[in-house]
C-alpha positions as CSV (number, residue, x, y, z in Angstrom):
1,M,0.0,0.0,0.0
2,A,1.4,3.4,-1.0
3,E,2.1,5.9,1.9
4,R,-0.3,8.8,2.2
5,Q,1.1,12.1,1.0
6,L,1.2,14.9,3.5
7,T,-1.1,17.8,2.8
8,F,0.5,21.3,2.4
9,K,-0.8,22.2,5.9
10,E,0.6,19.0,7.5
11,N,4.0,19.6,5.8
12,E,4.1,23.1,7.1
13,I,3.4,21.9,10.7
14,M,6.0,19.2,10.5
15,Q,8.6,21.8,9.4
16,I,7.7,23.9,12.4
17,L,7.9,21.0,14.8
18,N,11.3,20.0,13.4
19,K,12.6,23.5,14.3
20,V,10.8,23.4,17.7
21,Y,12.6,20.2,18.7
22,L,15.9,21.6,17.7
23,H,15.2,24.6,19.9
24,F,14.3,22.2,22.7
25,K,17.7,20.5,22.4
26,E,19.3,23.9,22.8
27,G,17.1,25.0,25.7
28,E,15.6,27.8,23.6
29,F,12.1,27.6,25.0
30,A,10.9,31.1,24.2
31,Q,11.7,30.7,20.5
32,A,10.0,27.3,20.5
33,I,6.9,28.8,22.1
34,E,6.8,31.5,19.5
35,L,6.9,28.9,16.7
36,L,4.3,26.7,18.4
37,E,1.9,29.6,18.7
38,R,2.3,30.2,15.0
39,A,1.6,26.5,14.4
40,L,-1.6,26.7,16.4
41,E,-2.9,29.3,14.1
42,I,-2.5,26.8,11.2
43,D,-4.2,23.9,13.1
44,F,-5.2,24.3,16.7
45,E,-6.4,20.6,16.9
46,Y,-3.0,19.1,16.0
47,S,-2.1,17.2,19.2
48,D,1.7,17.4,18.8
49,I,1.6,21.2,18.8
50,A,-0.5,21.4,21.9
51,N,1.6,18.8,23.7
52,A,4.9,20.5,22.7
53,L,3.5,23.9,23.8
54,K,2.7,22.5,27.3
55,C,6.1,21.0,27.6
56,A,7.8,24.2,26.5
57,N,5.9,26.3,29.0
58,F,6.8,23.8,31.7
59,W,10.5,23.9,31.0
60,R,10.7,27.6,30.4
61,E,9.5,28.2,34.0
62,V,11.7,25.4,35.4
63,T,14.9,26.6,33.7
64,E,14.3,30.2,34.8
65,R,14.0,29.1,38.4
66,G,17.1,26.8,38.0
67,E,19.4,29.7,37.7
68,S,19.0,30.5,41.4
69,A,19.1,26.9,42.7
70,G,22.4,27.2,44.5
71,G,25.8,25.6,43.7
72,D,26.6,22.9,41.1
73,Y,25.4,20.0,43.1
74,E,22.1,21.7,44.0
75,R,21.5,22.7,40.3
76,G,22.3,19.2,39.1
77,E,19.9,17.7,41.6
78,Y,17.3,20.3,40.8
79,Y,17.2,19.5,37.0
80,L,17.0,15.7,37.6
81,S,14.3,16.1,40.2
82,Q,12.3,18.3,37.9
83,W,12.5,15.6,35.2
84,K,10.8,13.3,37.6
85,V,8.1,16.0,38.2
86,F,7.8,16.4,34.4
87,S,7.4,12.6,34.0
88,G,4.3,12.8,36.2
89,F,3.1,15.9,34.2
90,I,3.3,14.1,30.8
91,S,1.7,11.0,32.1
92,R,-1.6,12.9,32.1
93,M,-1.2,13.8,28.4
94,E,-1.9,11.6,25.4
95,N,0.5,10.6,22.7
96,V,3.5,12.8,23.5
97,S,6.0,12.5,20.6
98,E,9.1,10.5,21.5
99,R,11.2,13.0,19.5
100,C,9.7,15.8,21.6
101,L,10.6,14.0,24.8
102,F,14.1,13.0,23.7
103,S,14.9,16.6,22.6
104,L,13.8,17.9,26.1
105,K,15.7,15.1,27.9
106,F,18.8,15.8,25.9
107,H,18.9,19.4,27.0
108,I,17.8,19.0,30.7
109,F,20.1,16.1,31.4
110,G,22.8,18.1,29.6
111,R,22.3,21.0,32.0
112,A,22.5,18.6,35.0
113,L,25.6,17.0,33.5
114,S,27.5,20.2,33.2
115,H,27.0,20.8,36.9
116,Y,28.0,17.3,37.9
117,L,31.1,17.5,35.6
118,A,32.1,20.7,37.3
119,L,32.1,18.9,40.7
120,Y,33.9,15.9,39.2
121,N,36.7,18.1,37.7
122,E,37.1,20.0,41.0
123,A,37.1,16.9,43.3
124,E,40.3,15.2,44.4
125,G,38.7,11.8,44.9
126,L,36.1,9.8,43.0
127,D,32.7,10.3,44.7
128,P,30.4,7.3,43.6
129,A,27.3,9.5,44.0
130,I,28.7,12.0,41.5
131,L,29.9,9.3,39.2
132,L,26.5,7.7,39.2
133,R,24.8,11.0,38.4
134,I,27.2,11.7,35.5
135,G,26.5,8.3,34.1
136,R,22.8,8.8,34.5
137,C,23.0,12.1,32.6
138,H,25.0,10.5,29.8
139,K,22.4,7.7,29.6
140,G,19.6,10.2,29.4
141,R,21.3,11.9,26.4
142,G,21.8,8.5,24.7
143,N,25.6,8.3,25.3
144,Y,25.4,4.8,26.7
145,E,29.1,3.9,26.5
146,S,30.1,7.0,28.5
147,A,27.3,6.2,30.9
148,I,28.6,2.6,31.4
149,S,32.2,3.9,32.0
150,F,31.2,6.3,34.8
151,I,28.7,3.9,36.4
152,E,31.1,1.0,36.4
153,E,33.6,3.3,38.2
154,A,30.9,4.2,40.7
155,S,30.3,0.4,41.2
156,R,34.0,-0.2,41.8
157,Q,33.9,2.4,44.5
158,K,30.7,1.1,46.1
159,R,30.2,-2.5,45.2
160,E,26.9,-3.4,46.9
161,D,24.9,-0.3,46.1
162,A,21.5,-1.3,44.7
163,G,20.9,2.0,43.0
164,I,24.3,1.9,41.2
165,L,23.8,-1.7,40.1
166,A,20.3,-1.0,38.7
167,E,21.6,1.9,36.7
168,L,24.4,-0.2,35.3
169,A,22.0,-3.0,34.4
170,D,19.8,-0.4,32.7
171,C,22.7,0.8,30.5
172,Y,23.7,-2.8,29.6
173,S,20.1,-3.4,28.6
174,L,20.1,-0.3,26.4
175,V,23.2,-1.6,24.5
176,N,21.6,-5.1,24.1
177,E,24.0,-6.7,26.7
178,N,20.9,-8.5,28.1
179,K,22.8,-11.3,30.0
180,A,24.8,-8.7,32.0
181,A,21.6,-6.6,32.4
182,K,19.7,-9.4,33.9
183,V,22.5,-10.3,36.3
184,F,22.8,-6.8,37.7
185,F,19.1,-6.2,37.8
186,R,18.6,-9.4,39.9
187,E,21.4,-8.4,42.2
188,A,20.2,-4.8,42.6
189,F,16.6,-5.8,43.4
190,F,17.8,-8.4,45.9
191,L,20.0,-5.9,47.8
192,D,17.5,-3.1,48.3
193,P,14.5,-2.5,46.0
194,Q,13.6,0.7,47.8
195,A,17.0,2.2,46.8
196,I,16.3,1.9,43.1
197,E,14.9,5.0,41.2
198,L,12.4,3.4,38.8
199,S,11.8,6.8,37.2
200,Y,15.3,6.8,35.7
201,L,15.2,3.2,34.3
202,E,14.7,3.1,30.6
203,S,15.2,-0.7,30.0
204,P,12.3,-2.1,27.9
205,M,12.4,-5.3,30.0
206,I,11.9,-3.4,33.2
207,Q,9.4,-1.0,31.8
208,R,7.2,-3.9,30.6
209,L,7.4,-5.6,34.0
210,V,6.5,-2.4,35.8
211,S,3.5,-1.8,33.5
212,K,2.2,-5.3,34.4
213,L,2.7,-4.8,38.1
214,R,0.9,-1.5,38.1
215,E,-2.2,-3.5,37.4
216,R,-1.8,-5.4,40.7
217,F,0.1,-3.1,43.1
218,S,0.4,0.5,44.3
219,E,3.4,2.6,43.3
220,A,4.8,2.1,46.8
221,E,4.6,-1.7,46.5
222,I,5.9,-2.2,43.0
223,R,9.7,-2.2,43.7
224,D,9.5,-5.0,46.2
225,W,7.4,-7.2,43.9
226,I,9.7,-6.6,40.8
227,P,12.2,-9.3,41.8
228,V,9.4,-11.8,42.6
229,Y,7.7,-11.4,39.3
230,G,11.0,-10.9,37.5
231,A,11.8,-14.5,38.5
232,I,8.3,-15.8,37.7
233,Y,8.3,-14.3,34.2
234,G,11.8,-15.4,33.4
235,L,13.3,-11.9,33.4
236,F,15.7,-12.6,36.2
237,N,16.8,-16.0,34.9
238,I,20.6,-15.7,35.1
239,K,21.4,-17.5,38.3
240,R,24.5,-18.6,40.2
241,E,25.6,-20.7,43.1
242,L,26.3,-18.6,46.2
243,R,29.6,-18.4,48.0
244,P,29.6,-19.7,51.6
245,L,29.6,-16.2,53.1
246,E,26.7,-15.2,50.9
247,L,24.8,-18.3,51.7
248,G,25.2,-17.6,55.4
249,K,24.0,-14.0,55.1
250,L,21.0,-15.2,53.0
251,K,19.9,-17.7,55.6
252,Q,20.3,-15.2,58.4
253,A,18.3,-12.6,56.4
254,I,15.5,-15.3,55.9
255,Y,15.5,-16.0,59.6
256,Q,15.1,-12.3,60.4
257,L,12.4,-11.7,57.8
258,E,10.4,-14.7,59.1
259,K,10.7,-13.4,62.7
260,D,9.6,-9.9,61.6
261,L,6.6,-11.4,59.8
262,E,5.7,-13.5,62.8
263,Q,5.8,-10.4,65.0
264,K,3.8,-8.4,62.4
265,R,6.3,-5.7,61.9
266,P,5.6,-3.1,59.2
267,G,7.2,-3.2,55.8
268,P,7.1,-5.2,52.6
269,L,8.0,-8.4,54.3
270,V,6.1,-10.9,52.1
271,P,7.7,-10.1,48.7
272,R,11.1,-9.7,50.3
273,L,10.9,-13.1,52.0
274,I,9.6,-14.8,48.8
275,N,12.5,-13.3,46.9
276,H,15.0,-14.6,49.5
277,Y,13.4,-18.0,49.2
278,F,13.8,-17.9,45.4
279,W,17.5,-17.2,45.8
280,L,17.9,-20.1,48.2
281,I,16.0,-22.4,45.9
282,D,18.2,-21.3,43.0
283,H,21.3,-22.0,45.0
284,Y,20.1,-25.5,46.1
285,L,19.3,-26.3,42.4
286,S,22.7,-25.2,41.2
287,C,24.6,-27.2,43.8
288,G,22.4,-30.3,43.6
289,E,21.0,-30.0,47.2
290,E,18.5,-32.7,48.3
291,R,14.9,-32.2,47.0
292,A,13.4,-32.1,50.5
293,K,15.0,-28.7,51.3
294,I,13.6,-27.2,48.0
295,D,10.1,-28.7,48.8
296,D,10.2,-27.1,52.2
297,L,10.9,-23.7,50.7
298,L,8.1,-24.1,48.2
299,A,5.7,-25.0,51.0
300,R,6.7,-21.8,52.8
301,I,6.1,-19.8,49.6
302,K,2.7,-21.4,49.2
303,S,1.7,-20.5,52.7
304,L,2.7,-16.9,52.2
305,D,1.1,-16.4,48.8
306,P,-0.7,-19.2,47.0
307,G,-1.0,-17.2,43.8
308,V,2.7,-16.6,43.6
309,Y,3.3,-20.3,44.3
310,R,1.1,-21.4,41.5
311,E,2.7,-19.0,39.0
312,Y,6.2,-20.0,40.1
313,V,5.8,-23.8,39.9
314,N,3.7,-23.8,36.7
């Protein structure tokens, strides 16, 4: 089937939007707004125009306030935090252009990056928090190799940081290194799901899983259920035998979680305990442990959540 030819009006609007998105990448929001208002006169019902205009007005106000946000660290944090606010803002809009979003992200993460790089260049040591943020900004601008380089360095400085490991996994996923991505995601969500910033993760595998879980759980609950359903759906399927020290820590953590659950202490104890059981089952399977120990863990999972048990064993 032949592609439909654009009308003269549609062609004119597309040319304007192309210029608008270039202005977005440069942070020239006043110029973009002027062009968008002209485009509205051509066709006020064209959704891309209205959406882009809302985005331009949002960021014009944000960037004006950002000039008085304090020092380099405060300004970097300000722009990244405003991107999270913006993500909520656009979630209430329909069909926002991917090109529009990337153009905005390229500029905003570039602003944050310039402030973090200033801190990096001034510092005598390598601060893993700054390295992580520099990597996150590179990732947001599509510079994945640079992102991996900085986040790997952050991970070397702070080896068991769930937030750093999740960002590293995200980068690996975006360059199609899926085996490494699955390994690091699994480790990150085991260590501390609550330390992971879901709003910064772009990996399609995680985004699809989060979308599914939003149908079942609240935003506050999702992070702790990700490793459970990541295992059930085969996302976290790269497994390993634990070292003796790790095995000892895992069993101690299970004991404490079971005790906390028995005493009805607050917190996401059920998904965390199930995830710990999954890890112990995987270890037993990898080292050829007797079946009775695995069956005991499966029975504990069934008593905690029969639905999860059925999905896991089927």
